[in-house]
PDB file of N, CA, C and O in Angstrom:
ATOM      1  N   MET A   1      94.745-103.142  29.805  1.00  0.00           N
ATOM      2  CA  MET A   1      93.841-103.919  30.144  1.00  0.00           C
ATOM      3  C   MET A   1      95.095-104.695  30.753  1.00  0.00           C
ATOM      4  O   MET A   1      96.286-104.402  30.644  1.00  0.00           O
ATOM      5  N   ALA A   2      94.317-106.106  31.637  1.00  0.00           N
ATOM      6  CA  ALA A   2      94.904-106.321  32.205  1.00  0.00           C
ATOM      7  C   ALA A   2      96.541-107.537  31.949  1.00  0.00           C
ATOM      8  O   ALA A   2      96.630-108.242  30.944  1.00  0.00           O
ATOM      9  N   ILE A   3      97.699-107.528  33.120  1.00  0.00           N
ATOM     10  CA  ILE A   3      98.479-108.558  32.278  1.00  0.00           C
ATOM     11  C   ILE A   3      98.868-109.719  32.170  1.00  0.00           C
ATOM     12  O   ILE A   3      99.467-110.173  33.145  1.00  0.00           O
ATOM     13  N   GLU A   4      98.721-110.392  31.260  1.00  0.00           N
ATOM     14  CA  GLU A   4      98.455-111.709  31.354  1.00  0.00           C
ATOM     15  C   GLU A   4      99.893-112.786  31.479  1.00  0.00           C
ATOM     16  O   GLU A   4     101.043-112.396  31.280  1.00  0.00           O
ATOM     17  N   ASN A   5      99.601-113.844  31.759  1.00  0.00           N
ATOM     18  CA  ASN A   5     100.479-114.878  31.907  1.00  0.00           C
ATOM     19  C   ASN A   5     100.868-115.487  30.617  1.00  0.00           C
ATOM     20  O   ASN A   5     100.304-116.554  30.373  1.00  0.00           O
ATOM     21  N   TRP A   6     101.874-114.959  29.560  1.00  0.00           N
ATOM     22  CA  TRP A   6     102.309-115.992  28.367  1.00  0.00           C
ATOM     23  C   TRP A   6     102.778-117.172  27.997  1.00  0.00           C
ATOM     24  O   TRP A   6     103.029-117.632  26.883  1.00  0.00           O
ATOM     25  N   LYS A   7     102.871-117.624  29.101  1.00  0.00           N
ATOM     26  CA  LYS A   7     103.663-118.897  29.570  1.00  0.00           C
ATOM     27  C   LYS A   7     102.753-120.222  29.615  1.00  0.00           C
ATOM     28  O   LYS A   7     102.047-120.420  30.604  1.00  0.00           O
ATOM     29  N   ILE A   8     102.768-120.995  28.699  1.00  0.00           N
ATOM     30  CA  ILE A   8     102.071-122.422  28.759  1.00  0.00           C
ATOM     31  C   ILE A   8     101.865-122.873  29.709  1.00  0.00           C
ATOM     32  O   ILE A   8     102.931-122.668  30.290  1.00  0.00           O
ATOM     33  N   ALA A   9     101.075-123.528  30.578  1.00  0.00           N
ATOM     34  CA  ALA A   9     100.943-123.841  31.952  1.00  0.00           C
ATOM     35  C   ALA A   9     101.863-125.406  31.556  1.00  0.00           C
ATOM     36  O   ALA A   9     101.911-125.931  30.443  1.00  0.00           O
ATOM     37  N   GLU A  10     102.308-125.738  32.407  1.00  0.00           N
ATOM     38  CA  GLU A  10     103.109-127.062  32.738  1.00  0.00           C
ATOM     39  C   GLU A  10     102.404-128.203  32.824  1.00  0.00           C
ATOM     40  O   GLU A  10     102.888-129.275  32.460  1.00  0.00           O
ATOM     41  N   ASP A  11     101.030-128.073  33.379  1.00  0.00           N
ATOM     42  CA  ASP A  11      99.870-129.094  33.028  1.00  0.00           C
ATOM     43  C   ASP A  11      99.068-129.357  31.723  1.00  0.00           C
ATOM     44  O   ASP A  11      98.271-130.216  31.347  1.00  0.00           O
ATOM     45  N   ALA A  12      99.540-128.421  31.286  1.00  0.00           N
ATOM     46  CA  ALA A  12      98.686-128.006  29.762  1.00  0.00           C
ATOM     47  C   ALA A  12      98.300-129.260  29.010  1.00  0.00           C
ATOM     48  O   ALA A  12      99.197-130.045  28.700  1.00  0.00           O
ATOM     49  N   ALA A  13      96.905-129.545  28.655  1.00  0.00           N
ATOM     50  CA  ALA A  13      96.918-130.758  27.595  1.00  0.00           C
ATOM     51  C   ALA A  13      97.317-130.541  26.420  1.00  0.00           C
ATOM     52  O   ALA A  13      97.298-129.350  26.111  1.00  0.00           O
ATOM     53  N   ASP A  14      97.840-131.576  25.281  1.00  0.00           N
ATOM     54  CA  ASP A  14      98.009-131.815  24.243  1.00  0.00           C
ATOM     55  C   ASP A  14      97.604-130.861  23.447  1.00  0.00           C
ATOM     56  O   ASP A  14      98.422-130.193  22.815  1.00  0.00           O
ATOM     57  N   TRP A  15      96.101-130.627  23.348  1.00  0.00           N
ATOM     58  CA  TRP A  15      95.632-130.275  22.461  1.00  0.00           C
ATOM     59  C   TRP A  15      95.574-128.756  22.561  1.00  0.00           C
ATOM     60  O   TRP A  15      95.127-128.086  21.631  1.00  0.00           O
ATOM     61  N   GLN A  16      96.098-128.129  23.865  1.00  0.00           N
ATOM     62  CA  GLN A  16      97.212-126.508  23.502  1.00  0.00           C
ATOM     63  C   GLN A  16      98.011-126.131  23.086  1.00  0.00           C
ATOM     64  O   GLN A  16      98.338-124.994  22.748  1.00  0.00           O
ATOM     65  N   CYS A  17      98.785-127.756  23.023  1.00  0.00           N
ATOM     66  CA  CYS A  17      99.885-127.338  22.261  1.00  0.00           C
ATOM     67  C   CYS A  17     100.060-127.460  20.726  1.00  0.00           C
ATOM     68  O   CYS A  17     101.144-127.702  20.196  1.00  0.00           O
ATOM     69  N   ASP A  18      98.586-127.219  19.880  1.00  0.00           N
ATOM     70  CA  ASP A  18      98.834-127.278  18.854  1.00  0.00           C
ATOM     71  C   ASP A  18      98.418-126.237  17.883  1.00  0.00           C
ATOM     72  O   ASP A  18      97.981-125.215  18.412  1.00  0.00           O
ATOM     73  N   TRP A  19      98.452-126.255  16.520  1.00  0.00           N
ATOM     74  CA  TRP A  19      99.148-125.223  15.379  1.00  0.00           C
ATOM     75  C   TRP A  19      98.232-123.857  15.665  1.00  0.00           C
ATOM     76  O   TRP A  19      98.559-122.693  15.901  1.00  0.00           O
ATOM     77  N   GLU A  20      96.953-124.512  15.540  1.00  0.00           N
ATOM     78  CA  GLU A  20      95.723-123.427  15.718  1.00  0.00           C
ATOM     79  C   GLU A  20      95.906-122.216  16.890  1.00  0.00           C
ATOM     80  O   GLU A  20      96.026-120.992  16.945  1.00  0.00           O
ATOM     81  N   SER A  21      95.840-123.525  17.890  1.00  0.00           N
ATOM     82  CA  SER A  21      96.148-122.630  19.740  1.00  0.00           C
ATOM     83  C   SER A  21      97.243-122.020  19.679  1.00  0.00           C
ATOM     84  O   SER A  21      97.364-120.959  20.292  1.00  0.00           O
ATOM     85  N   ALA A  22      98.957-122.873  18.454  1.00  0.00           N
ATOM     86  CA  ALA A  22      99.542-121.892  18.997  1.00  0.00           C
ATOM     87  C   ALA A  22      98.913-120.328  17.697  1.00  0.00           C
ATOM     88  O   ALA A  22      99.080-119.159  18.043  1.00  0.00           O
ATOM     89  N   LYS A  23      98.478-120.566  16.798  1.00  0.00           N
ATOM     90  CA  LYS A  23      98.531-119.415  15.907  1.00  0.00           C
ATOM     91  C   LYS A  23      97.893-118.419  17.179  1.00  0.00           C
ATOM     92  O   LYS A  23      98.589-117.524  17.659  1.00  0.00           O
ATOM     93  N   ARG A  24      96.255-118.732  17.740  1.00  0.00           N
ATOM     94  CA  ARG A  24      95.440-117.752  18.784  1.00  0.00           C
ATOM     95  C   ARG A  24      96.509-117.189  19.722  1.00  0.00           C
ATOM     96  O   ARG A  24      96.684-115.992  19.951  1.00  0.00           O
ATOM     97  N   PHE A  25      97.130-118.108  20.180  1.00  0.00           N
ATOM     98  CA  PHE A  25      97.748-117.665  21.021  1.00  0.00           C
ATOM     99  C   PHE A  25      98.633-116.230  20.392  1.00  0.00           C
ATOM    100  O   PHE A  25      98.628-115.137  20.958  1.00  0.00           O
ATOM    101  N   GLN A  26      99.064-116.415  19.634  1.00  0.00           N
ATOM    102  CA  GLN A  26      99.953-115.236  18.905  1.00  0.00           C
ATOM    103  C   GLN A  26      99.559-113.739  18.670  1.00  0.00           C
ATOM    104  O   GLN A  26     100.058-112.622  18.807  1.00  0.00           O
ATOM    105  N   LEU A  27      98.161-114.433  18.155  1.00  0.00           N
ATOM    106  CA  LEU A  27      96.974-113.133  17.502  1.00  0.00           C
ATOM    107  C   LEU A  27      97.172-112.726  18.837  1.00  0.00           C
ATOM    108  O   LEU A  27      97.950-111.782  18.982  1.00  0.00           O
ATOM    109  N   ARG A  28      96.423-113.430  20.307  1.00  0.00           N
ATOM    110  CA  ARG A  28      96.121-112.593  21.058  1.00  0.00           C
ATOM    111  C   ARG A  28      97.507-111.976  21.845  1.00  0.00           C
ATOM    112  O   ARG A  28      97.607-110.861  22.358  1.00  0.00           O
ATOM    113  N   TYR A  29      98.450-112.950  21.785  1.00  0.00           N
ATOM    114  CA  TYR A  29      99.666-111.787  22.201  1.00  0.00           C
ATOM    115  C   TYR A  29      99.624-110.773  21.566  1.00  0.00           C
ATOM    116  O   TYR A  29      99.558-109.705  22.174  1.00  0.00           O
ATOM    117  N   PHE A  30      99.649-110.805  20.136  1.00  0.00           N
ATOM    118  CA  PHE A  30     100.353-109.597  19.361  1.00  0.00           C
ATOM    119  C   PHE A  30      99.172-108.266  19.605  1.00  0.00           C
ATOM    120  O   PHE A  30      99.466-107.076  19.722  1.00  0.00           O
ATOM    121  N   ARG A  31      98.009-108.769  19.632  1.00  0.00           N
ATOM    122  CA  ARG A  31      96.787-107.792  20.156  1.00  0.00           C
ATOM    123  C   ARG A  31      97.046-106.837  21.129  1.00  0.00           C
ATOM    124  O   ARG A  31      96.865-105.625  21.021  1.00  0.00           O
ATOM    125  N   SER A  32      97.580-107.588  22.306  1.00  0.00           N
ATOM    126  CA  SER A  32      97.888-107.407  23.458  1.00  0.00           C
ATOM    127  C   SER A  32      99.290-105.971  23.490  1.00  0.00           C
ATOM    128  O   SER A  32      99.264-104.973  24.209  1.00  0.00           O
ATOM    129  N   LEU A  33      99.881-106.178  22.933  1.00  0.00           N
ATOM    130  CA  LEU A  33     101.021-105.374  22.669  1.00  0.00           C
ATOM    131  C   LEU A  33     100.884-103.632  22.444  1.00  0.00           C
ATOM    132  O   LEU A  33      99.933-103.105  21.866  1.00  0.00           O
ATOM    133  N   PRO A  34     101.763-103.075  22.889  1.00  0.00           N
ATOM    134  CA  PRO A  34     101.161-101.614  22.967  1.00  0.00           C
ATOM    135  C   PRO A  34     101.507-101.224  21.360  1.00  0.00           C
ATOM    136  O   PRO A  34     102.164-102.134  20.854  1.00  0.00           O
ATOM    137  N   MET A  35     101.199 -99.938  20.271  1.00  0.00           N
ATOM    138  CA  MET A  35     100.235 -99.986  19.500  1.00  0.00           C
ATOM    139  C   MET A  35     102.426 -99.351  19.105  1.00  0.00           C
ATOM    140  O   MET A  35     102.396 -98.521  18.196  1.00  0.00           O
ATOM    141  N   ILE A  36     103.464 -99.530  19.443  1.00  0.00           N
ATOM    142  CA  ILE A  36     104.374 -98.743  19.100  1.00  0.00           C
ATOM    143  C   ILE A  36     105.376-100.481  18.931  1.00  0.00           C
ATOM    144  O   ILE A  36     106.340-100.598  18.175  1.00  0.00           O
ATOM    145  N   ASP A  37     104.935-101.411  19.651  1.00  0.00           N
ATOM    146  CA  ASP A  37     105.739-102.686  19.604  1.00  0.00           C
ATOM    147  C   ASP A  37     104.803-103.473  18.465  1.00  0.00           C
ATOM    148  O   ASP A  37     105.279-104.424  17.845  1.00  0.00           O
ATOM    149  N   LYS A  38     103.355-102.983  18.220  1.00  0.00           N
ATOM    150  CA  LYS A  38     103.088-103.479  16.932  1.00  0.00           C
ATOM    151  C   LYS A  38     103.769-103.156  15.816  1.00  0.00           C
ATOM    152  O   LYS A  38     104.235-103.900  14.954  1.00  0.00           O
ATOM    153  N   VAL A  39     103.792-101.679  15.929  1.00  0.00           N
ATOM    154  CA  VAL A  39     104.728-101.070  14.310  1.00  0.00           C
ATOM    155  C   VAL A  39     105.532-101.460  14.179  1.00  0.00           C
ATOM    156  O   VAL A  39     105.857-101.934  13.090  1.00  0.00           O
ATOM    157  N   ARG A  40     106.726-101.473  15.846  1.00  0.00           N
ATOM    158  CA  ARG A  40     108.152-102.024  15.556  1.00  0.00           C
ATOM    159  C   ARG A  40     108.059-104.151  14.932  1.00  0.00           C
ATOM    160  O   ARG A  40     108.913-104.765  14.293  1.00  0.00           O
ATOM    161  N   ALA A  41     107.118-104.513  15.307  1.00  0.00           N
ATOM    162  CA  ALA A  41     107.376-105.804  14.626  1.00  0.00           C
ATOM    163  C   ALA A  41     107.447-106.181  13.548  1.00  0.00           C
ATOM    164  O   ALA A  41     108.234-106.955  13.003  1.00  0.00           O
ATOM    165  N   VAL A  42     105.980-105.222  12.938  1.00  0.00           N
ATOM    166  CA  VAL A  42     105.782-105.150  11.544  1.00  0.00           C
ATOM    167  C   VAL A  42     106.815-104.747  10.688  1.00  0.00           C
ATOM    168  O   VAL A  42     106.954-105.386   9.646  1.00  0.00           O
ATOM    169  N   GLU A  43     107.659-103.692  10.956  1.00  0.00           N
ATOM    170  CA  GLU A  43     108.532-103.787  10.891  1.00  0.00           C
ATOM    171  C   GLU A  43     109.549-103.863  10.156  1.00  0.00           C
ATOM    172  O   GLU A  43     109.864-103.444   9.043  1.00  0.00           O
ATOM    173  N   GLU A  44     110.280-104.810  11.408  1.00  0.00           N
ATOM    174  CA  GLU A  44     110.999-105.911  11.340  1.00  0.00           C
ATOM    175  C   GLU A  44     110.550-107.033  10.739  1.00  0.00           C
ATOM    176  O   GLU A  44     111.507-107.796  10.602  1.00  0.00           O
ATOM    177  N   MET A  45     109.400-107.572  10.249  1.00  0.00           N
ATOM    178  CA  MET A  45     108.713-108.429   9.541  1.00  0.00           C
ATOM    179  C   MET A  45     109.151-108.112   7.848  1.00  0.00           C
ATOM    180  O   MET A  45     109.383-109.003   7.031  1.00  0.00           O
ATOM    181  N   CYS A  46     109.199-106.569   7.552  1.00  0.00           N
ATOM    182  CA  CYS A  46     109.079-106.266   6.332  1.00  0.00           C
ATOM    183  C   CYS A  46     110.833-106.176   5.865  1.00  0.00           C
ATOM    184  O   CYS A  46     111.324-106.530   4.794  1.00  0.00           O
ATOM    185  N   ARG A  47     111.399-105.692   6.842  1.00  0.00           N
ATOM    186  CA  ARG A  47     113.352-105.723   6.474  1.00  0.00           C
ATOM    187  C   ARG A  47     113.463-107.575   6.414  1.00  0.00           C
ATOM    188  O   ARG A  47     114.095-108.111   5.503  1.00  0.00           O
ATOM    189  N   LEU A  48     112.940-108.190   7.228  1.00  0.00           N
ATOM    190  CA  LEU A  48     113.047-110.076   6.668  1.00  0.00           C
ATOM    191  C   LEU A  48     112.453-110.093   5.319  1.00  0.00           C
ATOM    192  O   LEU A  48     113.078-110.727   4.468  1.00  0.00           O
ATOM    193  N   ALA A  49     111.684-109.684   5.075  1.00  0.00           N
ATOM    194  CA  ALA A  49     110.790-109.795   4.437  1.00  0.00           C
ATOM    195  C   ALA A  49     111.886-109.788   3.404  1.00  0.00           C
ATOM    196  O   ALA A  49     112.185-110.794   2.761  1.00  0.00           O
ATOM    197  N   ARG A  50     112.576-108.418   3.246  1.00  0.00           N
ATOM    198  CA  ARG A  50     113.272-107.857   2.276  1.00  0.00           C
ATOM    199  C   ARG A  50     114.745-108.284   1.695  1.00  0.00           C
ATOM    200  O   ARG A  50     115.362-108.123   0.643  1.00  0.00           O
ATOM    201  N   SER A  51     115.031-109.098   3.326  1.00  0.00           N
ATOM    202  CA  SER A  51     116.263-109.857   3.402  1.00  0.00           C
ATOM    203  C   SER A  51     116.182-111.013   2.373  1.00  0.00           C
ATOM    204  O   SER A  51     116.792-111.410   1.380  1.00  0.00           O
ATOM    205  N   LEU A  52     115.263-111.298   3.024  1.00  0.00           N
ATOM    206  CA  LEU A  52     115.397-113.174   2.417  1.00  0.00           C
ATOM    207  C   LEU A  52     114.919-113.322   0.983  1.00  0.00           C
ATOM    208  O   LEU A  52     115.012-114.462   0.529  1.00  0.00           O
ATOM    209  N   ARG A  53     114.332-112.207   0.034  1.00  0.00           N
ATOM    210  CA  ARG A  53     113.768-112.005  -1.201  1.00  0.00           C
ATOM    211  C   ARG A  53     115.423-111.707  -2.011  1.00  0.00           C
ATOM    212  O   ARG A  53     115.941-112.302  -2.955  1.00  0.00           O
ATOM    213  N   ARG A  54     115.993-110.394  -1.076  1.00  0.00           N
ATOM    214  CA  ARG A  54     117.240-110.612  -2.099  1.00  0.00           C
ATOM    215  C   ARG A  54     117.864-111.786  -1.917  1.00  0.00           C
ATOM    216  O   ARG A  54     118.529-111.998  -2.931  1.00  0.00           O
ATOM    217  N   ILE A  55     118.020-112.871  -0.951  1.00  0.00           N
ATOM    218  CA  ILE A  55     118.877-113.846  -0.461  1.00  0.00           C
ATOM    219  C   ILE A  55     118.699-115.242  -1.525  1.00  0.00           C
ATOM    220  O   ILE A  55     119.546-115.993  -2.007  1.00  0.00           O
ATOM    221  N   ASP A  56     116.984-115.200  -1.656  1.00  0.00           N
ATOM    222  CA  ASP A  56     116.857-115.589  -2.886  1.00  0.00           C
ATOM    223  C   ASP A  56     116.819-115.377  -4.042  1.00  0.00           C
ATOM    224  O   ASP A  56     116.679-116.308  -4.835  1.00  0.00           O
ATOM    225  N   GLY A  57     116.883-114.669  -4.264  1.00  0.00           N
ATOM    226  CA  GLY A  57     117.153-114.022  -5.640  1.00  0.00           C
ATOM    227  C   GLY A  57     116.133-114.411  -6.785  1.00  0.00           C
ATOM    228  O   GLY A  57     116.124-113.722  -7.805  1.00  0.00           O
ATOM    229  N   THR A  58     115.444-115.273  -6.683  1.00  0.00           N
ATOM    230  CA  THR A  58     114.104-115.363  -7.853  1.00  0.00           C
ATOM    231  C   THR A  58     113.135-114.716  -8.045  1.00  0.00           C
ATOM    232  O   THR A  58     112.538-114.833  -9.115  1.00  0.00           O
ATOM    233  N   ARG A  59     112.630-113.708  -6.907  1.00  0.00           N
ATOM    234  CA  ARG A  59     111.608-112.808  -7.298  1.00  0.00           C
ATOM    235  C   ARG A  59     112.199-111.331  -7.180  1.00  0.00           C
ATOM    236  O   ARG A  59     113.015-110.995  -6.322  1.00  0.00           O
ATOM    237  N   PRO A  60     111.754-110.631  -8.010  1.00  0.00           N
ATOM    238  CA  PRO A  60     112.445-109.632  -8.590  1.00  0.00           C
ATOM    239  C   PRO A  60     111.534-108.527  -6.819  1.00  0.00           C
ATOM    240  O   PRO A  60     110.478-108.893  -6.303  1.00  0.00           O
ATOM    241  N   GLU A  61     112.171-107.571  -6.445  1.00  0.00           N
ATOM    242  CA  GLU A  61     111.710-106.912  -5.434  1.00  0.00           C
ATOM    243  C   GLU A  61     110.752-105.612  -6.452  1.00  0.00           C
ATOM    244  O   GLU A  61     111.007-105.148  -7.564  1.00  0.00           O
ATOM    245  N   ARG A  62     109.458-105.298  -5.368  1.00  0.00           N
ATOM    246  CA  ARG A  62     108.525-104.357  -5.775  1.00  0.00           C
ATOM    247  C   ARG A  62     109.027-103.571  -4.989  1.00  0.00           C
ATOM    248  O   ARG A  62     109.857-103.715  -4.092  1.00  0.00           O
ATOM    249  N   SER A  63     108.464-102.697  -5.381  1.00  0.00           N
ATOM    250  CA  SER A  63     108.776-100.627  -4.816  1.00  0.00           C
ATOM    251  C   SER A  63     108.131-100.480  -4.063  1.00  0.00           C
ATOM    252  O   SER A  63     108.062 -99.381  -3.514  1.00  0.00           O
TER     253      SER A  63
END
């Protein structure tokens, strides 16, 4: 896969910076990562979710 520039161009139109475009950008970026980085990202999201659940305390943690 070719290395792509993941920065938003300075002359980007406003429509390129909306929520839907940001979502597409993040999905394209995630797909471009090596598998090991994808696994690490998912593991980190799981750790964050568990931490937030413990802090919130309103939802029981599932095993």
